[in-house]
N, C-alpha and C positions, 0 to 999 in steps of 0.2 A: 221844756226840760225832757219830756218824754221823747221827742224827736231827736234831741241831741244825744240821748243815751243810744238810740237805736242806731245812729251814725257811727257813734264810737265802736259799738259792738260789731257793727259790719266791718268797720276799718280794721278791727283787730282780727277777725275771722277771715279776711280776704287777704292779708298778708301772705301768709303760706301759699296760697294759690299763686300769686304773683312770683314768688321766688321759684316756685316748680316750673312755671311756664318760662322764666328767665333761664333756668337751669336746662331746660329741654331746647331752648333756642341755641343756647350757647353749644350744647352736644351736637346738635344738627349743624351748627357751622363747623364745629371740629370734624365731623363726619364727612361733610361736603369737601373740606380741605384735605382730609386723608384720601378720599376717593380721587380728588384731583391730583395729589401727590402719586398715587399708583398709577394713574393713566398717563400723567406727565413724564413719570420716569420711565415707564414702558416705552414711550415714543422715543425718547433719548437713548435708551439701552438698544433699542431694535436699529437706530440710525448708526450707533457705534459698530453693532455688529455687522451691519451692511458694508461699512467702510473697510472693515477687517477683511471681509470676504471678498470684495471687489477690488478696491484699489490697492489696499496694502499687500495682499497676497499675490496680485497680479505683478507688482513691481518688485518683490523679493525674487527675482528669476535667477539670482546668483546662488540661491539655496538649491540643494537637490530636491526633486519632488518628494522624495521619501521623507525628507524633514518637514517640508510644507504639509504633507499629510498628518505628521504628528503635531505639528505646532497647532494646526487650526482644526485638526480633528473631524467632527462631525458638525461644524458650524453651520453648515447649508441645513442640516436638518433642524438645528435649534432655530434657525431663521425662520423656516416654514412653520414650524408649531408657533412661535411667539407672535409672527404676523397674523396667524388665525386668531391668537387669543387677545391680541391687541384689537383687532376688529370687532370681536364679541364685547370687549370693554366699552369701545367708542360707541357701539349701538345702544349700551344701556342708558347713554345720555339722553335720549329722545324719551325715556320713561323714568321720569325723575323720581316719582313716588315709589316705584319698584326697582330702583336701580341698585341698592344695596344687595338686595336679594338676588338679583339677575347676576352681580358680581360674584357672589358666593357659588351660585349655579355654575357659572362659567369655569372657575376653579376646579369644581368639583367634576367637571366633565373634562377637563384637560389634566386631571391628576395623574393618570397612567402615561399619557403621552410626554408630559414634562418629565416623569421620573425616568422613562426609558431613554430620552435624548440626552439629558444631563447625567445620567450614569456613565454613558460611553464617554463623555467629554471629561468626566471627572477622574475616571479610570486612567486616561492618557495624560493628565495633567502633570504627573511627577516625571514622567518621560520628556515632556515637553520643557520642563524647567532645566533637565540635564542637558538638552540641546542649547538652551539660552547660555547655561555655565560655559558650554564649549566656545560660543560665539565670542564671549567676553575674552577668552584667552587669544583672540584674534584682534587686535586692535582696529586695524583697516577694515575688516568686515563688520565689526561692531559699530564703527562710525557710519559705514554705508547703511546699515539696518536703522540706526538711531536717526539718520537724516531722512529716511523714507518716512518713517513713522510720524516725526514732527511735522513734515510737510503735510500729512493727511490729518493727524490729531495732535494738534499742538499741546492739548491738556495732558497729554500722556507723560511730559516732562521727561526727567532723565531715566525713569524707569524702562520705558520703552516696550519691549515686547513682554516684560514681566507684567506691566500695567494692563496691557490688553489680554493676556491669558488669564488673568484672575477675575475679568469682569463677569463672565458667565457664573462662576463660583459664587461671587458675591450676589449676583441677582437671584439665584434660586434660593439662597439662604435668607434673603430679604422679604421674599414674599410672605412667610408666616408672620413677619413682624408687622407689614404693611396691613394685612388682613386682621391682626390683633389690634391694631390702632383704629381700624374701621369699627371693630367689634366693641371696643371700649365706649365708643360713642354712639352705640345703638342702644335702644331701649330694649330690655329684657323680654317686656311682653309683645313685642312685635313678632310677626312670622319672619322676619329678615334676620332675626338675631339666631335662631336655631340653625338657619343654612349657613349664615357666616361662622358659627361655631363650629359645624361640621367640616367647612372649607379650610378653616385655620387649622383644624387638627389633621385634616387630610395632608395640607402642605408640610406641616411638622412631620408626619410620617414619612413623606417624600424624602425630606432632607434626611431623616434617620436611615431610610433604606440606601440612599445614596452613599451615606457614610459607611455603612456596613458592607456595601457591594465594593467600595473603594479598598476597604481593609482586607475583603476576600481576594481582590485581584492583586494586592500587593503580596499576600501569602501566596497566591498561585504562581505569580511572577518569579518567585524564589525558586520554584520547582520545575517550571516549564523550561528553563534553560538547559540544554543539552551541551555539555562541555565536553570536547574530544580530549580526555586527559590520557597521558601515557601511565604505563604501569608504575613508573618511578612516581610520578605525581599523585597516583591514586595511594601507593604505600605512604607517601609523606603525609596524607590526611589522615591517616589512621592514628587514633590515639586512644587513651583509656575511656574517654567519654563515648566515643563512637563505638568502641567494643563493647562497652557496657549496654548501649542501646540495641545493638545487633544482638547481644546474647539474650536480652530479655524479649525481644520480639520472637526469636527463635524459640525460647521456652514457652512463650504464649501460644505460638503456633503449633507446637508439639503437643501442648496440653489440650488444644481444640482437637487435633487429630486423633488424640487418644481418648476423647470423649469426656475428659475431666472437667471442662468448662464449656458453658454453650458459646457457640459462634453466633456473631450478630448477623441477621438476615436483613436485607434491603431489596425486596422484590423490584421495587421502582429503579432503583441503581442497576441492579444486575440486568434487568432488561436493556437498559440504556447502554450497559458495557458491551453486551452481546451484539447489538445493533451496530455499535462503533467498531466491534471486532469484524464483522463482516463487511463492513464498508472499506477498512483498512485492508482486508483481504482481497477485496475486488480491485482495489487500487495498486496493490502489490502485484497481483496477476496481471492486470492490465499494462502496467509498466514493464513488467518481463515480456510479455508478448509483443508490446511495441518496440521493445529494444531489439528483439529478434527480427522483427518486421524490417525495421530500419538496417540492420546488418544484411539482410537478403537483398533489401533495395540496393544497398551500397554495392554488393557483389554483382547484382544484374546491371547495374550502370557500368560497371567495369567490363562487361563482356559486349563485344561489338561484332556480332557475326557478320554485319553487313559488309565490313572490311575485309572479309575473307574472300578467296576465290571459291566460288561456288560452282565453277564450271559448267553453268547453265546459262546459254546465249540469249541475250534479248527477252522481250516480253515481260511477264509478270515479275521476273526476279529484278529487273531494273526499277520497277516501281517499288517493289519491296525495300531495295536497298535505300531508296531515296526517302520513303516513309520512315523506315527504322533509324536513318541517320537525322533525319529532321526531329524525331520523338526523341532520341539520345541526347540532341544538343538542346532542346528547348524544354518540351513538355514534361519529361521525366525529371530533369534537375529542379525545374520550378515546383513540380509535386513534392519533391523531396524537401525542398526548402520551405514550402508551406506546412508541411507535415511536422517539421521540427518546430516551426515558430509557433503553429496554432494548436498542435496536439502534444507533442514531446516536452516542450518546455511547460506549458500548463499543468501536464500530468507530473512532471518532477516537482512543481511547485505545490501540488496538492499533496504528493507524498511527504514533502517537507513540513507542510503544515500539520500533518498527522503526528509529528514527532512529540510536538508540545503536549496535546492531551493524552497520548500515551505515556509520556513520563509523568503527567499528573495523576492518572489512573494507578500507575505503579506505586506513587508515593502514597496515595490515598490508602491502599493496602498497608503499608508501614504504619501510617498514622492511625489507621483503625486497630491495629494490634496495640499500640500506645494507648488509645483511648479505652479499649477494653479493659486493659490492665488498670488504668486509672479508676474506672467505674467500679471494678472490683474492690479496689483499696478503699474508694469513698463509701462503699457499702459496709465494709468491714471496720474501718477505722472512723469515718465520719468526716475526714477532712485530709486535703492534699496539698502538697507545696506549690509555690507560685510556678515553678517549671512544669509541674504535672497539669496544672490548670491551663496554662498556656498550650500544652499538648492537646488538651481536649478542645480548646477553642480553635487550634490549627486543624484538627481533624473536621470539625462542624463546619468551618469555613470552607474547607476542600470539598466536603461532600455537598454543601449547599450549593456551591458554585458548579459543580459537575452537575447535579441533577437540575440545575437551572438552565446551564447553557449547553449541556452535551445534546439535548434534542435539536437544538437551533443548529449546532454543529453538524450533527448528523444529516439533517435536512439539507444544509448548505453543500455539504460534501457530496451527498448524492445528487443534487442539482448540477454541481460543478462537474461530476463525473459524466453525468448524462450529456452536458454540454459538450464535453470533450469527445465522447462517442458520436454525437450528432454532427460535430465537426468533421472527425473523421470519415463518417459515411458520406458527408457532403463533398469532401475533397476527392474521395473515390468516384462519386458520381461525375463531378465536374472532370475529372481525368478521362474518364469513360467517354464523356461527351465530347471532350477536345480531341481525343484520338480518333473518334468516329468522324468528325469535322475534317480533320487532316486526311483521313483515309478516304475520302469521297472520290476522289481521281483514282486511286489504286484499286478501289471496289470494282470500278468499271472494267477493269482488266479481266475480272472472274469470268469463267465460262458460263455462268446461269444468271449474271447481273440483270438479264433483261426479264426474268421471271418475276411474277408477282410474288408476295409472301405465301399465299395459299398454294399457288403453283409450286413453288419451291418447296413447301412442306410435303406436298403429295409426292414429289420427286424423291425426298428423303425417306419417306416412309416406304416408297416402293422399293427403293435400294436397300433399306435394311431388311426388308421382308425378304427379298431375294437371297441374301446372305445369311439369314437366320439358322438355316440347315448346315451352312458350312461352319457357323460359329459352335453349333450344337456337337458337329463331329470333331471340330478342333477340341472342344472341352472332353469329349470321350477319349480321344487319342492321347491327350495330355494326361488325363488320369491314368490311363495304362502305362505310359511310359516313364512315369516318375521314377527317379532311381532311387534304390534302398537307401537310408540313412548311412553315411559313411561313419564307421566306428573309428574313433579317435585312437591314435596308437598309444599304447601304455608308456606311462614315464619310464625313463631308465630306472631299473632296480626295484620295480614296483610288484614283480612276480609274488614275492612272499607275501605282500600285504593282500592282493588278490587272493590267493590260495587260502590266507587265514579268514578273509570274509566269505570266501565260498564255503570252507568248511562249517563256519559257524551260521550262516543264515541262507545258504542254498543258492543256486544260480538265478532264481526267480526274483530275489530282492536286489541283485547288483545293478547299480546305474553308474553312468560315467558324465563327468562334468564337460560340458560341450565348449565351455568358454570361462575365462577367469572369473572368479568371484572373490569380491573383496567384502568382508563382513562389516556391516555398520553398527550393529548392536552387540551387547555382551555375549548373548548366545547364538550369534550369527558366526559361521566359519568363513575362513578364508583359504580358498583352495585354487589350485592352478588348473589350467585346461588339460584334459585326459585323466584327471585322478579319479579312482573308483572308489565308490561309497556303498554303503548298505542301507536301504530304506527301513527305517523303524516305524514312522508314521507319516502318512501323507497329509498332515495338516499340524498347525501349531495349537497352543493351548487355547487360543480363541477361536478356533475353529477355522481359521483362514487356511484354505487349501492351497495358496500360492506359495507356502513356505513349508518345506517339508523336513522332518526330523530324521537325520541320517547318522551313521556311524562310519568313521574313516579308518577304523581299526585302533585308533589311539585316542581319538577326541569324538564327542558327540555335540551335534549343534544344528542350526537350521541353515538352508541354502534354498535359493529360489527354485521352484519347481520346473520354471521354463529353462533352466539351465542343465537339466538333467535328461538323460536318454537311457533307454534299456541297454545294458552291456551284455553283448553275446559272448559267452566264454569260449575261448579257445584252447584245445586241448594242450596240457603242458608238455614240455620238451621230454620230460621223463617217460610220458605217456607214449610220445611219437618215437622215441628211441626203443621203447618196448616193443612197439609194432614194427619196427624196421628191423630188430635183431635177428629173428629167425633167418632173415634173407640173407645175412652176412655169411652163412656157412656154405653157400652154394656159390662158389666163385666162378663156375662155368655157365651161369645164366647170362642171358642178353642183358645189355645196358638198360633196357626198358624194364626188366625184371629186379634189377639190382639199384634202382633210384634211391637217391638219398631220402631220408625221413621228411616228413611234411614240415617245412619251415614255418616260422611264426610270421614271415611275410610271404604272401603268396607269389607263385612264379607267373609274374605279369611283366610285359615289357616296360612300361613306364610306371614308376612311382614318384612321391614328392617326399623331400626331406623335411621332416617335421622340426628338428632342432638342428642348431649349427654343429659341426664337429671338425676338429682341427687334427689333421694327419701328424702322427707322431713318428712315422718311419716310412721308408720308400714302398713298403707293401700297403700303405693305406692311401685315402684320398681325402682331401678335405671336402666339407659341404657347407653350405649356406641354407638357412631356413627357407622353406618355399621352393628351393631349387629343383627343376626337373632331373631325375635320374633314371638311367638305364640299367635295369637289373640283369647281368649275364648269368650268375649262379646264385641261387638262394642259400648257399651255404660255402664254407672254406674247403680247402681241401682234404681236410679230415672228417668233412660231413657234419661239422658243428654250424646249426642253422642261426647260431647267435651272430655270425658274421656272413655278410653278402658281398659278392663281388659285383662291383658296378662300374659303369663308364660315366664320367662327368666332364663335359667340355673337351671331349678327346683323350682324357687321362683315365686309367683303370686302376682299382685298388680296392681295397676292403674297407667296409664301414659297418657299424653296428646295425643289425637288422632292426632293432626295436627304435632306432631313429627313422624309420621309412614308414611311409603310409600308402594306401592304394590312391593312385591318382584317378580322378573321375574319367569314366570310359565315355568317349563320344558316341559309341554305338547306339545306347538306349535313346539317345536323343535324335535319333535319325528319321523323325517323323516329318511329314510335309503337310501344307494345307490341303485338304480335300479339293478336288478339281469340280 
C-alpha cells in the first residue's frame, strides 16, 4: 500500500514536468520552422531580385535608360546587401545551439545598411508606378513588357511590372514579422531572447524610418520642381488663400526684424546652407568662365593665319603653315569636342542639379515662418487647426531632410566639381602633349634645336643680360615721354554749370567724367562723357574709396572714382575778351599785336570732332564724331571764339569750337630704342 501511494504521488507531481517539456519541444519545433522560413524566403527573394537585375532589365531595351534607372532604382545595391545577409544567415546553420542568437546579431549588424538601401528604393517607388501607368496607356508596349516578364517570372501573373516593383517593399516590412515569430517561440530566460528582442525592435525602427523618409521625400518633391511660369500663369495662381499666407509670412518677418518676436536659430542648418551657397557660387563662376573659354576657343578656330600670304619665302614658314593647318583641322577641333562633352555638359548638369536644393532651401524659409507663427499660437492658445498642424509637419519634414541630405549633397557636388576640373586639366595637358608630338618635325627647323636644354637656357640668360640695360633705358624714356592726360571737351552748353561749380567749390574740386557712367543703384548717377562734377567726398558711407560722392550742380550721388580725372579750368570767354579789348583801340598795330582773343580751342593744325554736327547753311560744314579736322582759324570773322573755321575732306566752313578737341600729337612719342 505504501509503495502504491508513493507511485501515485510521483505520477501526480511528474505530470506538469512532462507538459512543460512537451511545450518546450513544441516551441523549439516552431522556432526551427520560423528560422527555416526566414532563410528559405530570403533565398527565394534574392533569386527574384537577381532575375530582375539581369534577365528582365537587360531585355527591356525598348525602354529609355532613364526609365530603367527609375524602375529598378538601386536594386544592385539591395542585392549586394541581401546577398551578404543571406550568407551570414546560412552560416548560422552550422551552430544550431546558438543559431537564433546569431540570427539576431546578424540583423543588428545589417540594420543601418538595410535602412540606407531600402530608403532609396522606397523613395523612388511612386515615380516608378507613374511610369508603369504610362506604359499601360500604350497597349503594344505593355504587351511586350508583359511577355518579357512572364517568360522570366511566370508567377508574376498579369500584374507584371507592378508585381516586381513591390517585392522589395514587401520584404523589408516582413523582416520584423519573421523575427517576431522566432521571438515568440524562444524561451524568455535564454540569452538569445534579449538579442532577438533588440533585433525585432531595430527592424521595426527601420521600417518606421523608411516610411518617414518616404513622407519627407514626397513633401520635398512638391517644392523641388522648378516650373517656368509666365507672368500670366503666375497671376492666375494668386488667390485669397495665397495672399493670406504671404501676408502672414511678411508680418512674421517684419516682427522678427523689429525684434518683437525671437528668430529661430539653427546653427547646424546655417552652416550647411553657407557651404551649399559657396558650392553653388563656385559652380556658377566656373560655368561663366568655361562659357567665355569656349567662346574664345571658337573665335580662335575661326582664325587661319596659315592661309594668309606671309610673304616670307621657304624655311620655317612652310613648316609653320603645315603644322598650323594640321592642328586647326584635327587637334584643336577634337579638343573642343572633348571639352564640350566631358567638361561643359557635366558642368551644366551640375548647375541644373543645384536648382532643386536651392528651391528647397528657399521654401524652407517660408515654411519656417509658418512654423514659428503656429508655435506662437500653440503657446498662447494651446491648440491649432489641422491645416496649421500640417504646416508644422511640413517644416519639420523639410528641415530634417535638408539637415540629413545637404551634407551628402555638398560632398558629392564638390567631388563632381573636382572631377570636372581634373578632366579640364587633363584635356589641356593632353592637348599640349599632342601639339608637341606633332611639332617635332617643325622644331628641327629652329636655329638652336641642336643645343641641349642647359646650353639653351644659358644662351637665353646671356641674351637677356645683354638687353637688360636697353630695357631699363626704354622704361626711363617711356616714363619721360608719356603724354599729358587729354582733357575731354565740354559738352555743349555746359559753361554755366562749370562756372556755378567753380564759384561754389573752387578749381581744386572739379573733376571731369572720362567715359559714360550708368548708375546701377538708387544713389548712383548716370552721366555722359565729358560732364563736369565737384567732389564732395572721396569715399562712400561704407568707406569704399572706389565710389566718390559728387555734385553735378543739380544732383548729388556716387560715381566710380576710376572714371573721373582732374579738370583743368580754362579761362572764360569774358575774361579772354577782357584781355583782348585794350588792343582793339590800336588799329595801326601789326597783325601779330592785334591777334584774336585766346580761343577755347587751341590754335593747332589737327583736332578731332568729338560730336557729330550737321551744317545748316553754306557757311557751315558737317562733322562726324572722331573725324580728323584741320583748324584754319580759331574764331569767326568777328573774332568770336565759339566758332572755328575748319577744313574737312576738302570742304571749308564753320563748326562750333566746343565740338572739337585736341588730337594727340605724335611728337612726344618720337622716342626710339636705345642702341
